[in-house]
LOLOKOL-892451 format. One record per atom (N, C-alpha, C): x, y, z; residue in three letters. Coordinates in steps of 0.02 Angstrom, whole numbers, plus 32768, in hexadecimal, padded with zeros to 4 digits. Each point is the difference from the previous one (the first is absolute). Example, Ala and Ser with C-alpha at 12.3 -4.5 7.8 and 13.67 -1.06 7.14 Angstrom:
<nodes>
82947EE48186ALA
7FD3803B8000ALA
802D803C8000ALA
7FEE80357FDCSER
802A803B8003SER
7FD980378025SER
</nodes>
This chain:
<nodes>
802F7FE58018MET
7FD780207FE7MET
802E803C8005MET
7FE680407FCCARG
801D802C8004ARG
7FE880178039ARG
804E80368024ARG
7FF3802D802CARG
7FA980267FF2ARG
802B80307FD3LYS
7FB0802B8002LYS
7FB77FDB8009LYS
80017FC47FE0GLU
7FAE7FCD8027GLU
80077FDB8040GLU
8052800C8028GLN
80017FF7803FGLN
7FD98051801DGLN
800B80237FF1ILE
7FCD804A803EILE
7FE180057FFEILE
7FE0800C8043ASP
7FC27FF98019ASP
7FE4805C7FFFASP
7FCD80097FCAPRO
8010803A7FEEPRO
7FCB8032803APRO
7FF17FDF8033HIS
7FD88026804BHIS
80388000802FHIS
801F800E7FF2LYS
804F7FF98037LYS
8034803D7FD3LYS
7FE580107FC2LEU
805B803E7FDDLEU
800F800F8036LEU
803380268007PRO
8018803E800BPRO
7FD580467FE0PRO
7FE28023801ELYS
7FDE80497FDELYS
802D801A7FF1LYS
805C80128021HIS
802080297FE0HIS
80417FEC7FF5HIS
803880077FC3ILE
80357FB98004ILE
803A802B8007ILE
802A80088005ALA
804280358004ALA
80387FEC7FD4ALA
801980087FD7ILE
80387FEF7FE0ILE
804A80117FFBILE
803E7FF2803AILE
804280327FE5ILE
800C7FBE7FDFILE
7FFF80277FBAMET
80327FF27FB3MET
80447FF48002MET
80147FDF8011ASP
806680078007ASP
80177FC67FD3ASP
803480057FF2GLY
80387FB57FE1GLY
7FFF804D7FA9GLY
7FF380217FFEASN
7FFC80117FC7ASN
80517FFF7FD3ASN
801980238044GLY
803F800A7FD0GLY
80457FBE8010GLY
7FDF7FD78011ARG
80377FC2801FARG
7FF47FDC7FB9ARG
7FC380007FF1TRP
7FE37FC77FD0TRP
801F802F7FACTRP
8009803F8008ALA
801380177FBFALA
80447FE07FF2ALA
8030800A8054LYS
804D7FF87FFFLYS
80147FC17FE5LYS
7FCB7FC98031SER
7FEE7FA97FD3SER
80147FF67FCDSER
7FDF803D7FC7ARG
80097FDA7FBAARG
803280487FE6ARG
803180038021GLY
802F803E7FFCGLY
7FE8803C7FCFGLY
7FCC800F8031SER
7FE980497FC9SER
7FFB8031804BSER
7FE980457FEAGLU
80058041801EGLU
7FBB7FF78035GLU
7FF5800D802BARG
7FC980138036ARG
7FD080067FE8ARG
7FFC80487FCCVAL
7FBB80037FCDVAL
7FF47FC57FCDVAL
80197FCF7FFDPHE
7FE77FD07FD4PHE
7FC97FF9802APHE
800B7FD78060GLY
7FD87FF6801FGLY
7FBF7FF98018GLY
800080677FFDHIS
7FD6800A8002HIS
7FCF800C7FC5HIS
801880007FB8ARG
7FD27FF27FDDARG
7FEE7FCC7FF6ARG
80117FBA8022ASN
7FF57FC98005ASN
7FBB7FF98021ASN
7FFF80218043ALA
7FCD80098023ALA
7FC3800B7FF5ALA
7FF080327FC9ILE
7FCF7FF97FFFILE
7FC27FD57FE0ILE
800F7FCE7FFETHR
7FEE7FC37FE8THR
7FD67FF48046THR
801D7FE9802BALA
7FFD7FE8803FALA
7FD08036801FALA
800080428000VAL
7FEE803F8013VAL
7F957FF57FD9VAL
80087FE87FCBARG
7FC97FE27FCDARG
7FD17FC08042ARG
803E7FCC800AGLU
7FE07FC78001GLU
7FEC800C8045GLU
801B802F802AALA
7FE77FFE804EALA
7FBF80217FFEALA
7FF880397FD5ALA
7FBF80278010ALA
7FB97FCE7FE4ALA
801980027FB8GLU
7FD97FC87FE9GLU
7FE17FDC803CGLU
803C7FCA7FF5GLY
7FEC7FD3802AGLY
7FD77FFB8045GLY
8011803E8038CYS
7FDE80208025CYS
7F9D80118001CYS
801180237FBAALA
7FB9801C7FE3ALA
7FCE7FAC8000ALA
802D7FCA7FC9GLU
7FDA7FC47FEFGLU
7FC67FE0804AGLU
8040800A801EILE
7FF17FDE803EILE
7FBF80088036ILE
801580397FFEGLY
7FD08052802FGLY
800F80078026GLY
805380247FFAVAL
801F801E8033VAL
7FFF80358004VAL
7FD48042802FGLU
7FF6802E7FFEGLU
802E80407FFAGLU
803B7FF68013TYR
8028801F8005TYR
803E7FED7FE0TYR
8040800B7FE6LEU
80397FF8800CLEU
803580517FECLEU
801E7FFF8034THR
804F80317FFBTHR
802C7FE77FE6THR
8030801C7FDBLEU
80397FEC7FF2LEU
80428029801BLEU
80237FF9801CPHE
8039802A800APHE
8037800E7FE3PHE
7FE580147FC0ALA
803180307FBDALA
803C800A7FFCALA
7FF98031804DPHE
802B804A7FF2PHE
80218008805BPHE
80368013800ESER
80057FFE803CSER
801B80458007SER
7FE680178049THR
802C80577FFATHR
80557FD8800ETHR
80057FC8801CGLU
806180088007GLU
800A7FF57FB0GLU
7FE07FEE7FBFASN
800B7FF67FBCASN
801E801D7FCAASN
7FF6804A8023TRP
8029803D7FE1TRP
80417FFB800CTRP
80087FD78033ARG
805E800C8005ARG
80197FC07FDEARG
7FCF7FD07FCAARG
80317FE77FCEARG
8028801E7FC7ARG
80127FF47FE9PRO
803E80327FCEPRO
7FC2800B7FCAPRO
801F80577FF2PRO
7FBF80117FDCPRO
7FDD7FE27FC7PRO
80387FEF7FD4THR
7FEA7FDC7FB0THR
7FC27FC4801FTHR
800A7FE58021GLU
7FCC7FC38024GLU
7FC480148000GLU
800780458024VAL
7FD78034801CVAL
7FD1800E7FCFVAL
800A80217FC7ARG
8002800E7FB7ARG
7FE37FE37FDCARG
80267FBF7FF8ALA
7FCB7FC57FE7ALA
7FE27FE08019ALA
7FE58019804BLEU
7FD97FCC8029LEU
7FAB80377FEELEU
801980468002MET
7FC9802B7FDDMET
7FEF800D7FC6MET
802F7FE47FE1THR
7FD880007FB3THR
7FE67FBE7FE6THR
80087FD98031LEU
7FD77FBA7FFFLEU
7FC580078017LEU
7FFB80218021LEU
7FCD801B8020LEU
7FB180217FEDLEU
802280267FC2VAL
7FCE803B7FEAVAL
7FE17FD17FB1VAL
80417FCA8005GLU
7FEB7FD57FB4GLU
7FCD7FC98018GLU
800F7FEF8042THR
7FC27FAA8015THR
7FBD80388025THR
800C80348018ILE
7FAD80118014ILE
7FF180067FBDILE
801A80307FC7GLY
7FD580077FC5GLY
7FDF7FC67FCCGLY
80337FD9800FLYS
7FF17FAA7FD7LYS
7FBB7FD48029LYS
800C800A8049GLU
7FCE7FB8802BGLU
7FB980318018GLU
7FE380517FF1VAL
7FC080178014VAL
7FDD7FC97FC9VAL
80047FE77FDALYS
7FBF7FED7FD6LYS
80117FB38022LYS
80357FD78025THR
7FEE7FCE8014THR
7FF37FFF804ATHR
7FF680368029LEU
7FEE801C8027LEU
7FAD800D7FFALEU
7FFB801D7FC8MET
7FB180007FEFMET
7FD77FD97FF1MET
802E7FC17FDFASP
7FD77FC97FECASP
7FEF7FD98036ASP
80347FFD8031ASN
7FE57FD4803BASN
7FE0801F8038ASN
7FDE80457FFBGLY
7FE5802A803EGLY
8027800F803DGLY
804C80197FEAILE
801680078030ILE
801280558012ILE
7FFE80028030ARG
8003805B7FFEARG
804D8005801EARG
8034803A7FF5LEU
80418010801DLEU
7FF68035800DLEU
803C7FF0804AARG
800280398027ARG
80437FF38015ARG
800D804D801FALA
80667FF78025ALA
7FF6801B803EALA
803780138011ILE
80197FF68051ILE
804880177FF2ILE
800A801F8033GLY
803980247FF1GLY
8010804B7FF7GLY
804A80137FF6ASN
800F80508003ASN
7FF480077FA5ASN
7FC77FFF7FE9ILE
7FFA7FF17FAEILE
802180437FF2ILE
8006803F8020GLU
801380397FE5GLU
80637FF27FFBGLU
80067FC78021GLN
804F80007FE1GLN
7FFB7FE87FB4GLN
7FD47FE57FE1LEU
80097FD07FC8LEU
801080417FBDLEU
80217FF07FE5PRO
7FFE802A7FCFPRO
7FB2800A7FCCPRO
802180417FF2ALA
7FAA80247FDBALA
7FE97FDA7FCAALA
80127FD07FF7ARG
7FED7FCA7FB5ARG
7FE67FCC8019ARG
801F7FE68037ALA
7FD87FC28038ALA
7FC780288016ALA
800480278029GLN
7FCD80168015GLN
7FC980027FDAGLN
800080127FD4LYS
7FC2801D7FD2LYS
7FEA7FDB7FDFLYS
803A7FC28000ARG
7FCD7FB87FDCARG
7FE07FDC802CARG
80137FEF8041LEU
7FDD7FF68039LEU
7FC9801B8014LEU
7FF980498000ALA
7F9D80237FFFALA
7FF57FDD7FD0ALA
8019801C7FC7GLU
7FC77FD57FBEGLU
7FD97FB98010GLU
802D7FD58011ALA
7FFB7FB48003ALA
7FC98009802EALA
8009800B8045MET
7FE27FFA8026MET
7FC280388001MET
7FEA80327FE3GLU
7FB380197FE9GLU
7FF37FCE7FDCGLU
801D7FE87FCDTHR
7FDD7FE97FCFTHR
7FDE7FB2802CTHR
80157FE4801ETHR
80047FB68025THR
7FD48012804FTHR
7FE98044800ALYS
7FDF800C8057LYS
7FCE7FD97FE9LYS
7FCD7FEF7FDBASP
7FBC7FDF8017ASP
7FFE7FC27FDAASP
80457FE88008ASN
7FF57FAC8016ASN
80067FF3801BASN
7FE47FC48014LYS
7FDA7FE38048LYS
801A7FBF802ELYS
80157FD57FCAARG
802E7FC07FFCARG
803C8002803BARG
802080137FFAMET
8034800E802EMET
803B804D7FEAMET
80067FFD8045THR
8021801D7FFBTHR
806180187FF6THR
8021800F7FDDLEU
803F7FF47FFDLEU
802A8045801ELEU
802F8002802CTHR
800F802A8007THR
804A7FEE8012THR
802880487FDALEU
804F7FFA7FFCLEU
8023802A803ALEU
801C7FE4801AALA
803B8025802DALA
802D800E7FEEALA
800E80507FEELEU
802C80327FE4LEU
802F80148018LEU
801A80078002SER
803180358022SER
7FE57FF6806CSER
7FF57FC48001TYR
7FE180058031TYR
80367FE6803DTYR
7FF38007804BGLY
800A7FF38028GLY
7FE880168050GLY
7FEA7FB7801AALA
7FD78008803EALA
80048024801DALA
804A80038019ARG
800D804A8034ARG
7FED802F7FEBARG
801480087FCAALA
7FE880557FE3ALA
7FB27FF97FFEALA
7FD77FC87FF3ASP
7FB8801F8007ASP
7FFA7FEC8053ASP
80037FD2800AMET
7FEF801A805AMET
8011804B8018MET
803F80217FEDTHR
80338034801CTHR
7FB880407FE7THR
7FF47FF27FB1GLN
7FD880317FF5GLN
7FAB7FF4801AGLN
7FD47FCA8012ALA
7FE17FED801DALA
800980278070ALA
803A80167FF5ILE
7FFD8002804EILE
7FF680507FF3ILE
802580277FCBARG
800280467FF1ARG
7FB080057FF0ARG
7FDC7FED7FD4ASP
7FB880198003ASP
7FD77FE68037ASP
80187FCF8038ILE
7FD7800F803EILE
7FFB80298020ILE
805280168002SER
801B803F8049SER
7FDE80487FD8SER
7FF280057FBDLYS
7FF780227FECLYS
7FA98011802CLYS
7FD77FD97FF2ARG
7FBF7FFF8015ARG
800A8028802FARG
80347FC78024ILE
7FED800B8064ILE
801B80548010ILE
803F80017FDEALA
801080587FFFALA
7FC180267FF8ALA
7FD17FEC7FC3SER
7FCE803E7FF7SER
7FAC80038026SER
80167FC18035GLY
7FB27FDF803BGLY
7FEC7FEE7FCBGLY
80027FE67FC8GLU
7FC57FD87FF4GLU
80097FBC8011GLU
802E7FE58017ILE
80037FAF8048ILE
8022801F802AILE
7FF27FDC8022SER
80217FF4803DSER
80517FAF7FFDSER
802680188031PRO
80267FAD8004PRO
7FF37FCC8009PRO
7FA9800F803DASP
7FF17FC47FFEASP
7FCC7FDE7FCBASP
8000801C7FC2GLN
7FE07FEB7FEBGLN
80137FCA7FB6GLN
804F800B801BILE
802F7FD77FCEILE
7FF67FB2801BILE
7FE97FD67FC2ASP
80037FB08010ASP
801E7FE47FCBASP
7FF57FBE7FF9GLU
80137FD67FBAGLU
7FEA801B7FC9GLU
7FBB80148010GLU
7FD280017FCDGLU
801F80527FC9GLU
7FFE80248037LEU
800F80447FEBLEU
804E80117FDFLEU
802A7FCC8015VAL
80347FDB7FDBVAL
80117FFC7FC3VAL
7FC87FD17FFCSER
80037FCB7FB3SER
7FCE804B7FC5SER
7FE48027802EGLN
7FCA80267FDBGLN
8043801D7FC9GLN
800C802E8029TYR
8041801F7FF4TYR
804C7FEF7FD7TYR
7FF57FC17FDALEU
80347FCC7FEELEU
7FFF7FFD7FABLEU
802B80097FE3SER
7FE980067FACSER
7FD77FB97FD1SER
7FF07FCD8030THR
7FE77FB98002THR
7FBB801C800FTHR
7FE480288024SER
7FC77FF78021SER
7FC77FF57FCDSER
80017FF87FD2TYR
7FBB7FFE7FDBTYR
7FEE7FB57FF0TYR
80457FC28029ALA
7FEF7FC77FDBALA
80217FDD8047ALA
7FF17FC58019PRO
7FF77FBB8039PRO
803380068005PRO
802B7FEE8048ASP
804180047FF7ASP
800C7FA17FCEASP
802F7FF77FEAPRO
80027FC37FE3PRO
80127FD3802DPRO
7FE27FC17FFFGLU
80097FB6800FGLU
80277FDB7FFDGLU
8024800D7FC9LEU
804B7FCD7FEALEU
803880337FCFLEU
803280018031LEU
802C801E7FEBLEU
803F7FCC7FBDLEU
8016800C7FBFILE
80187FD77FEBILE
804380197FF5ILE
804D7FE87FF6ARG
803780237FF9ARG
80197FB57FCCARG
801380197FC3THR
80367FDB7FEBTHR
80417FFB8009THR
801D7FEB7FDDSER
80507FE47FFBSER
801F7FFA8031SER
7FE77FCE8020GLY
80197FE5804EGLY
8019804A8035GLY
7FF6803D7FFEGLU
801480378030GLU
7FB27FD48043GLU
80218013804AHIS
7FCE7FF78024HIS
800E80608014HIS
7FE27FFF7FE7ARG
800780538031ARG
7FC280387FD9ARG
7FF780288015ILE
7FC280377FF9ILE
800F80407FE4ILE
802E800F7FEFSER
801F80497FF3SER
7FDD80347FF1SER
7FDE80138035ASN
7FD480438011ASN
7FD17FF77FEBASN
7FCE7FD37FE0PHE
7FCD7FF67FF2PHE
7FCC7FD6802DPHE
7FC480577FF2LEU
7FC67FF2801ALEU
80127FEE8068LEU
8018800F8015LEU
80247FDB8036LEU
7FB68020802FLEU
7FCF801C8003TRP
7FDE80098028TRP
7FBD7FD57FF2TRP
7FEA7FF77FCCGLU
7FDE7FE87FDFGLU
7FF77FB57FFBGLU
80577FD97FF1ILE
7FEB7FB0801BILE
801D7FF38043ILE
7FD7801A8028ALA
80197FD8803CALA
7FC67FCF8013ALA
7FE87FE37FDATYR
7FDD7FAD8002TYR
7FF87FF77FDATYR
803D80027FB8ALA
7FE07FD57FCBALA
80397FD78010ALA
80027FCE7FCFGLU
801D7FC47FF4GLU
802580157FD7GLU
80557FDD800FILE
802E800E7FC7ILE
80107FB37FE0ILE
8016801B7FB2PHE
7FF17FC77FE2PHE
805A80127FCFPHE
802C7FD08012PHE
804180147FE0PHE
80247FD37FD8PHE
7FFE80037FBAMET
7FF27FD87FD4MET
806180197FF0MET
80207FBF7FCEPRO
804980007FF3PRO
7FFB800E7FC0PRO
7FC980097FDALYS
7FFA80217FC1LYS
802080477FEDLYS
800680057FD8LEU
801780487FF6LEU
7FB3800F7FCBLEU
80018050800FTRP
7FC480177FE2TRP
80057FFE7FC0TRP
801680257FBDPRO
80007FE47FBFPRO
7FCC7FAF7FEDPRO
800B7FB9803DASP
7FF87FC67FEDASP
7FC780018029ASP
7FD580358017PHE
7FD17FF18021PHE
7FD17FF87FD0PHE
7FBF7FD98015ARG
7FD87FF67FD5ARG
7FC37FE38038ARG
7FC1800A7FD9ARG
7FBB7FE58017ARG
80077FB48036ARG
80257FD18009GLU
7FFF7FD48002GLU
8038800D804DGLU
800E8029800DASP
8033801B803BASP
7FDE802D8015ASP
7FC280127FE7LEU
7FD0803C801DLEU
7FCE7FBC8033LEU
7FFC7FC67FC7HIS
7FD57FDB8027HIS
80087FE38045HIS
80507FDB7FFDGLU
80187FE78023GLU
8010803E803EGLU
7FFA802B7FF8ALA
8001804C8045ALA
7FC77FE38017ALA
7FC2800C7FE7ILE
7FB380028028ILE
7FF17FD18008ILE
80127FB47FDFLEU
80017FBA802BLEU
802980138041LEU
802C80007FF9ASN
801B80068049ASN
7FFC802D8040ASN
7FDF803E7FDCPHE
7FD6801E8023PHE
7FC27FFC802APHE
7FCE7FBE7FC5GLN
7FD57FE4801AGLN
80047FC08039GLN
803F7FE58007ASN
80097FC68025ASN
800F8036803EASN
8016802D8008ARG
802B801F8037ARG
7FB480038040ARG
802180088048GLU
7FBC801F802AGLU
800B8039800AGLU
7FE7802B8001ARG
7FF7804D800AARG
7FE87FF58044ARG
8037801D802CARG
7FE3801D8053ARG
7FE88038800AARG
8017801E800CPHE
801C805F7FFDPHE
80027FF98043PHE
80167FDB8033GLY
8027800F8036GLY
7FE07FB48039GLY
7FB87FFC7FD8LYS
7FDC7FBD803BLYS
80227FB67FFALYS
7FEA7FD68015ILE
801C7FC57FFAILE
7FDC7FCB7FD7ILE
80077FC87FE3SER
7FD17FD57FC9SER
7FCB7FE38029SER
7FFD7FF18037GLU
7FC07FF18004GLU
7FCE803F8001GLU
801F80357FFEGLN
7FC980558007GLN
7FD77FE87FB1GLN
804E7FF37FDDILE
7FEE80167FB2ILE
7FBF7FC47FE4ILE
7FFD7FD2801BGLN
7FE67FC07FF5GLN
7FD480028027GLN
7FEB800F8022GLN
7FAF801C8032GLN
7FB080247FB0GLN
</nodes>
């Protein structure tokens, strides 16, 4: 039986987040420049997005470019930004055909003007799609996002709109860039690395984490199905004990 057929549609994670890692190593293993890996990762992005929409996942968030990635060699950053512009333009039809809405989180103003324009156009075109929301985390860092949330809440306290006693987890969540989506229930990281890399630190407090050795350009729907099956076979206790969950 194929993995997809083993998935329980009633136990799907509503929100899956993916750290897409391994493009550079994939290219290096083939004797090519790192950008070759980034170009070949587009198929994996399409497989993940279409695969999630196909089985009924409502939200998919992909870590595409971090705040720390700006420290990479300028030639690689320029190539990545060019690729971003090209890819968004080409994939709008795929998004529309699959009923996928595109959103973005992160410091988008740091992106080149052409990338910002193409991203804004794609988000506008897909804004009424209801099947799934695909979020690209671009120039994103969880610490920066939480810092901005603290600033915004502090301004409201200073203006007298709210008091410090009103600050709770729900309020903080409302000020994060992901406030429109439920917290991820499943976080996938490819390439065999076992770290979170400043991604959705607040939101993944209770996410199940699935690390896979496969490099991102090789990721396909079968890998997505494997991660979801692994998720469905875990006992999620949220601080309780097994006996309480089984009651």
